[in-house]
N, C-alpha and C positions, 0 to 999 in steps of 0.2 A: 253479978260477977260473970255469968254466962254471956250476957250481952257484951260486956267489956272484952271478954276473951275473943268472941266472934268478931267484934269490931277490930281488935288488934290483929287477928289473923288475916282479916280482909285487907287491912291497911298494908300488911306485909306483902300480901299477894299483889296488890296494886303497885307497890313500890318496886317489886321484882319485875312486873310487867313494864313499868315505866323505864326501868334500867335497861331491859332488853330492847325496848323501842329506841331508846337513846343510843344504845350501842349499834343497833341496826342502821339508824339514821346516820351515825358517824361513819360507818363503813361505806354507806352509799355516797355521802356527800364529800367525805374526806379520805376516800380510799387512796387516791394518788398521793396525798400528803403523807399518809401513814406508810405507804410503800416506799416513797422517797426517803423517809426517815429510817426505815428498815435497811434500805440499801446503803445509806450513808453510814449508819452505825456498823454495817458489816465491813466497812473499810478500816476498822481499827486494826492496828498492827501488833503482831507477836512473832516469836521466832518461827512458829510453824507456818504462819502466813507468808513471812518473808522468804523462808526456804522454799515453800511451794511456788511462789512467784518466780524465784530464781530458777527452779527446775523446769518450770513451764517455758521460760525464756530460753534456757539452754537447749531444750528439746527442739524448739522452733529454729534456733540458730544452727543446730546440728544438721537438721534436715535441709535447710537452705544452703549451707556450705557444702553438704554432700552433693547436692545437685549441681551447684555452681562449679565446684572444683573438678568433678568427674565429667561434667558436661553431659550428664545422663540422668534420667529420672527412672531408670529401670528399677522395678520392685516397689515403686512408690505409687500409692493409690491417689490419682488425681481427684477422684470423687470424695475421698476423705478430706483432702485439702480444700476443696470447694465448700464442703459442709462446715469446716472450721472457719473459713472466711465468712460464711453466712452467719455463723455463731457470733463472731466478733462484730460484724456489721449490725446485727439486730440488738446486741447487748450494749453497744457503745453509742447508741443514738443520743444518749444524754450528754455527749461531748458538746452538743450545741445548746443544751438547756440548763446544765448544772455544772458547778465546779466544786470538787471535793477536796483535792489536794494536787500539788505539782506532781508528786509521785504517781498518783492515780491517773492523771491526764497523760503523762509521758508513757506509762506502761500501755495504756489503751492505744495511743498512736503507734507505738512500736509494734504491738501485736497486729494491728490493722495493716501497717506497711509491709511487715514480713509475710503475713498471710497472703496478701494479694501479689507480692513479689514471687512467692513460691508458686502460686497458681499460674502466674505468667510464665515462669520458667518451664512448667510442666506442659502447658497447653500452647505455648508460643515458641519460645527460644529453643527448647530441646524436645519438641513434640515428636520428633522422629524416633526417639528412644522410649517413648511412653507406650507401655504394654496395655492397650485398651481392651484387648481380648481377655486378659486375666483380671482386669479391673471391671468385673461384670456385675457387681452388686447392684440390686435394684433400689436406688435411693428413695424412690417414691414410697417404698414400704416403711421408710423412716419418717419422711417429711409429712405425709398425710396424718398419721396418728399423732405425731408431735404437735402439729398445727392444731388439730382438734383438741388435744389435751390442754394446750395453752389457753384456749378459749374457755374451757370448762373449769380449770383449776388454776387460779391466779390470785394475786393479792388485791387487784383493783382492775375493773373492766375498762381500761383506757388503752389507747394505741401503744404508748411507750411501755406500759406495764406488761401488756400482752406480748410485745416484742421481746422484752427482757425475759419473761417466763419461757417463751419459745426458745430463746438462746440457751437457757439452762437445760431444758429438756433435750434439745438437739445435741448439745455438747456431750451428754451422757452416752449417746449412741453414734456419734460422728466417726469414731475410730473403727466401727464395724466393717466398712468397706476395705480398710487396710488389713485388718485381721483376716477377713475373708480372702483377700488376695494372697496373703502369705500361706494360708491353708491350701488354697487352690494350686499354687505353684510348688508348694512343698518345702520352700526354703526362703531365707531372708539374709541379706548381707548384714554383717555385724554393725555397720554404721546405722542401718535402718532399725535394728533391734535396740541400739543405744537410744535412738530417738524415741522409740516406744517405751523404753524403760523410764526415761526421764519424764515422759508424759504421764505414765502411770504413777510415778513417784510424786509428781506434782499433785495429783488428785488425792493420793493417800495422805500427804501432808496437810491438804486442806480438810480432810476428815479429822485429823488430829487438831487442826485449828478450831473446827466447830466444837469438838469435845471440850477443848480448853476454854473456849468462850462461854460455853454453856455452864461450866462449873464456876468460872471466875466472874462472868458478867451476867449470867442468866439469859444470854442471847441465844435464840434458836430460830433458824430459817428452814422451815420444813421442806420447802420446794428444793432448795439448793442441797440440803443434806441427803434427802432421798435420792435425788438425781446423782449426786456424787457417789453414793453407795452403789448404785446400779452401775455406774461407769467403772468403779474400782473392781467390781466383780468380773467384768470383762477382761481385766488384766491378770487375773489370778493364775491361769494356766500359763500365760506368757511369762510371768515372773519366774515361775518354776523352771521353764525351759531356758530362760535367760541365765539364771544362776547355775544351772547344771550343764549347759552346753556352751554358751557364748563366752562366759568368764573363764572357761577352761582353755581358751585360746583358739577355738575354731573360727575360721574366717567367715563361715556362714552358719546359721541356725537351720538345721534340717528338721522338717516336721513330717509326720506320717502323711502320705498322700491320701486324699479322700477316695473312697471306693466309688 
């Protein structure tokens, strides 16, 4: 009986070892397929996802129209807009390799076009109104750590997957130059704060989307969720100021000047 028990335990140990090896081999050889499947499954729609996409689109349109109609980009961080353009570029490289849905493709193209159109307005058409002195955040302090982290923590060590991971991490901190600029100048026009509000609301709705999908579908994307939480935290103080000052009818949101 002792020999049978020892043999049984040994067989169980070998089976677990084989399972771990099989799992590791799958991750190494099929990482890209697994990651693609994960990203494709993350495209499933619900009210939180749709509302989040709408808020994101509204935020981008608000900013573009603000610059176009006023013929000025005063108070807008060109560095943040460059980072967002880089986010969309690195995230949507799969436009050339995979098709998920018409909705998905259209939204990606719209985001890319509006992002680069906004950057063009800031650095070309209305560059005379761009306040480069106030937009002094050191973006290399964001790009270097984000790039390093995307190589260390990803779903598959492949070019497209690393670029996708880079975009997720970068999006979580891309708004910092804009928030830094507002803090430095001490105020922001209401139209700019509306843009930031809808951008923060978009991320908050995506958090709700992930909670919903985890409970309903058992789906969980650790990289996207953690990055989304970090991004939402950056908006917390802004949300308070937005509700207590801007929505009361003030033309500008005044902040305490940094010492």
